[in-house]
mmCIF file of the N, C-alpha and C atoms, coordinates in Angstrom:
data_MODEL
# 
_entry.id   MODEL 
# 
loop_
_atom_site.group_PDB 
_atom_site.id 
_atom_site.type_symbol 
_atom_site.label_atom_id 
_atom_site.label_alt_id 
_atom_site.label_comp_id 
_atom_site.label_asym_id 
_atom_site.label_entity_id 
_atom_site.label_seq_id 
_atom_site.pdbx_PDB_ins_code 
_atom_site.Cartn_x 
_atom_site.Cartn_y 
_atom_site.Cartn_z 
_atom_site.occupancy 
_atom_site.B_iso_or_equiv 
_atom_site.pdbx_formal_charge 
_atom_site.auth_seq_id 
_atom_site.auth_comp_id 
_atom_site.auth_asym_id 
_atom_site.auth_atom_id 
_atom_site.pdbx_PDB_model_num 
ATOM 1  N N  . MET A 1 1  ? 36.457 40.527 -22.489 1.00 0.00 ? 1  MET A N  1 
ATOM 2  C CA . MET A 1 1  ? 37.707 41.065 -23.066 1.00 0.00 ? 1  MET A CA 1 
ATOM 3  C C  . MET A 1 1  ? 38.930 40.313 -22.542 1.00 0.00 ? 1  MET A C  1 
ATOM 4  N N  . ILE A 1 2  ? 39.992 40.334 -23.324 1.00 0.00 ? 2  ILE A N  1 
ATOM 5  C CA . ILE A 1 2  ? 41.226 39.661 -22.900 1.00 0.00 ? 2  ILE A CA 1 
ATOM 6  C C  . ILE A 1 2  ? 42.085 40.641 -22.103 1.00 0.00 ? 2  ILE A C  1 
ATOM 7  N N  . SER A 1 3  ? 42.575 40.190 -20.961 1.00 0.00 ? 3  SER A N  1 
ATOM 8  C CA . SER A 1 3  ? 43.404 41.084 -20.142 1.00 0.00 ? 3  SER A CA 1 
ATOM 9  C C  . SER A 1 3  ? 44.791 41.227 -20.755 1.00 0.00 ? 3  SER A C  1 
ATOM 10 N N  . VAL A 1 4  ? 45.518 42.246 -20.320 1.00 0.00 ? 4  VAL A N  1 
ATOM 11 C CA . VAL A 1 4  ? 46.863 42.474 -20.877 1.00 0.00 ? 4  VAL A CA 1 
ATOM 12 C C  . VAL A 1 4  ? 47.748 41.266 -20.618 1.00 0.00 ? 4  VAL A C  1 
ATOM 13 N N  . GLU A 1 5  ? 47.641 40.689 -19.425 1.00 0.00 ? 5  GLU A N  1 
ATOM 14 C CA . GLU A 1 5  ? 48.481 39.529 -19.099 1.00 0.00 ? 5  GLU A CA 1 
ATOM 15 C C  . GLU A 1 5  ? 48.145 38.359 -20.020 1.00 0.00 ? 5  GLU A C  1 
ATOM 16 N N  . ASP A 1 6  ? 46.852 38.135 -20.274 1.00 0.00 ? 6  ASP A N  1 
ATOM 17 C CA . ASP A 1 6  ? 46.464 37.041 -21.170 1.00 0.00 ? 6  ASP A CA 1 
ATOM 18 C C  . ASP A 1 6  ? 47.031 37.282 -22.564 1.00 0.00 ? 6  ASP A C  1 
ATOM 19 N N  . ALA A 1 7  ? 46.940 38.517 -23.029 1.00 0.00 ? 7  ALA A N  1 
ATOM 20 C CA . ALA A 1 7  ? 47.456 38.836 -24.365 1.00 0.00 ? 7  ALA A CA 1 
ATOM 21 C C  . ALA A 1 7  ? 48.954 38.557 -24.426 1.00 0.00 ? 7  ALA A C  1 
ATOM 22 N N  . LYS A 1 8  ? 49.674 38.962 -23.380 1.00 0.00 ? 8  LYS A N  1 
ATOM 23 C CA . LYS A 1 8  ? 51.130 38.721 -23.357 1.00 0.00 ? 8  LYS A CA 1 
ATOM 24 C C  . LYS A 1 8  ? 51.411 37.226 -23.410 1.00 0.00 ? 8  LYS A C  1 
ATOM 25 N N  . ASN A 1 9  ? 50.656 36.444 -22.627 1.00 0.00 ? 9  ASN A N  1 
ATOM 26 C CA . ASN A 1 9  ? 50.873 34.994 -22.612 1.00 0.00 ? 9  ASN A CA 1 
ATOM 27 C C  . ASN A 1 9  ? 50.613 34.399 -23.988 1.00 0.00 ? 9  ASN A C  1 
ATOM 28 N N  . ILE A 1 10 ? 49.546 34.847 -24.644 1.00 0.00 ? 10 ILE A N  1 
ATOM 29 C CA . ILE A 1 10 ? 49.225 34.323 -25.978 1.00 0.00 ? 10 ILE A CA 1 
ATOM 30 C C  . ILE A 1 10 ? 50.341 34.665 -26.955 1.00 0.00 ? 10 ILE A C  1 
ATOM 31 N N  . ILE A 1 11 ? 50.831 35.899 -26.896 1.00 0.00 ? 11 ILE A N  1 
ATOM 32 C CA . ILE A 1 11 ? 51.909 36.316 -27.812 1.00 0.00 ? 11 ILE A CA 1 
ATOM 33 C C  . ILE A 1 11 ? 53.171 35.499 -27.547 1.00 0.00 ? 11 ILE A C  1 
ATOM 34 N N  . LEU A 1 12 ? 53.518 35.348 -26.269 1.00 0.00 ? 12 LEU A N  1 
ATOM 35 C CA . LEU A 1 12 ? 54.733 34.595 -25.938 1.00 0.00 ? 12 LEU A CA 1 
ATOM 36 C C  . LEU A 1 12 ? 54.595 33.150 -26.403 1.00 0.00 ? 12 LEU A C  1 
ATOM 37 N N  . GLU A 1 13 ? 53.413 32.568 -26.244 1.00 0.00 ? 13 GLU A N  1 
ATOM 38 C CA . GLU A 1 13 ? 53.217 31.180 -26.666 1.00 0.00 ? 13 GLU A CA 1 
ATOM 39 C C  . GLU A 1 13 ? 53.349 31.062 -28.176 1.00 0.00 ? 13 GLU A C  1 
ATOM 40 N N  . SER A 1 14 ? 52.743 32.003 -28.918 1.00 0.00 ? 14 SER A N  1 
ATOM 41 C CA . SER A 1 14 ? 52.820 31.951 -30.378 1.00 0.00 ? 14 SER A CA 1 
ATOM 42 C C  . SER A 1 14 ? 54.265 32.122 -30.836 1.00 0.00 ? 14 SER A C  1 
ATOM 43 N N  . ILE A 1 15 ? 55.013 33.007 -30.167 1.00 0.00 ? 15 ILE A N  1 
ATOM 44 C CA . ILE A 1 15 ? 56.424 33.229 -30.544 1.00 0.00 ? 15 ILE A CA 1 
ATOM 45 C C  . ILE A 1 15 ? 57.234 31.958 -30.284 1.00 0.00 ? 15 ILE A C  1 
ATOM 46 N N  . SER A 1 16 ? 57.033 31.353 -29.130 1.00 0.00 ? 16 SER A N  1 
ATOM 47 C CA . SER A 1 16 ? 57.793 30.140 -28.799 1.00 0.00 ? 16 SER A CA 1 
ATOM 48 C C  . SER A 1 16 ? 57.452 29.031 -29.787 1.00 0.00 ? 16 SER A C  1 
ATOM 49 N N  . LYS A 1 17 ? 56.186 28.954 -30.210 1.00 0.00 ? 17 LYS A N  1 
ATOM 50 C CA . LYS A 1 17 ? 55.797 27.927 -31.188 1.00 0.00 ? 17 LYS A CA 1 
ATOM 51 C C  . LYS A 1 17 ? 56.497 28.184 -32.510 1.00 0.00 ? 17 LYS A C  1 
ATOM 52 N N  . LEU A 1 18 ? 56.508 29.440 -32.957 1.00 0.00 ? 18 LEU A N  1 
ATOM 53 C CA . LEU A 1 18 ? 57.157 29.762 -34.231 1.00 0.00 ? 18 LEU A CA 1 
ATOM 54 C C  . LEU A 1 18 ? 58.647 29.425 -34.148 1.00 0.00 ? 18 LEU A C  1 
ATOM 55 N N  . LYS A 1 19 ? 59.281 29.754 -33.010 1.00 0.00 ? 19 LYS A N  1 
ATOM 56 C CA . LYS A 1 19 ? 60.714 29.474 -32.865 1.00 0.00 ? 19 LYS A CA 1 
ATOM 57 C C  . LYS A 1 19 ? 60.955 27.968 -32.926 1.00 0.00 ? 19 LYS A C  1 
ATOM 58 N N  . SER A 1 20 ? 60.134 27.177 -32.230 1.00 0.00 ? 20 SER A N  1 
ATOM 59 C CA . SER A 1 20 ? 60.321 25.729 -32.207 1.00 0.00 ? 20 SER A CA 1 
ATOM 60 C C  . SER A 1 20 ? 60.119 25.168 -33.616 1.00 0.00 ? 20 SER A C  1 
ATOM 61 N N  . GLU A 1 21 ? 59.166 25.733 -34.374 1.00 0.00 ? 21 GLU A N  1 
ATOM 62 C CA . GLU A 1 21 ? 58.944 25.256 -35.736 1.00 0.00 ? 21 GLU A CA 1 
ATOM 63 C C  . GLU A 1 21 ? 60.135 25.596 -36.618 1.00 0.00 ? 21 GLU A C  1 
ATOM 64 N N  . ASN A 1 22 ? 60.711 26.788 -36.425 1.00 0.00 ? 22 ASN A N  1 
ATOM 65 C CA . ASN A 1 22 ? 61.857 27.194 -37.233 1.00 0.00 ? 22 ASN A CA 1 
ATOM 66 C C  . ASN A 1 22 ? 63.065 26.306 -36.941 1.00 0.00 ? 22 ASN A C  1 
ATOM 67 N N  . VAL A 1 23 ? 63.192 25.840 -35.695 1.00 0.00 ? 23 VAL A N  1 
ATOM 68 C CA . VAL A 1 23 ? 64.327 24.984 -35.334 1.00 0.00 ? 23 VAL A CA 1 
ATOM 69 C C  . VAL A 1 23 ? 64.278 23.704 -36.158 1.00 0.00 ? 23 VAL A C  1 
ATOM 70 N N  . ASP A 1 24 ? 63.078 23.140 -36.301 1.00 0.00 ? 24 ASP A N  1 
ATOM 71 C CA . ASP A 1 24 ? 62.953 21.916 -37.086 1.00 0.00 ? 24 ASP A CA 1 
ATOM 72 C C  . ASP A 1 24 ? 63.253 22.229 -38.556 1.00 0.00 ? 24 ASP A C  1 
# 
């Protein structure tokens, strides 16, 4: 199972990726 911390890291990474894509 994925721990809560891992889930948070995955979500934060996906959000940062979406933001960087939107900037372009």
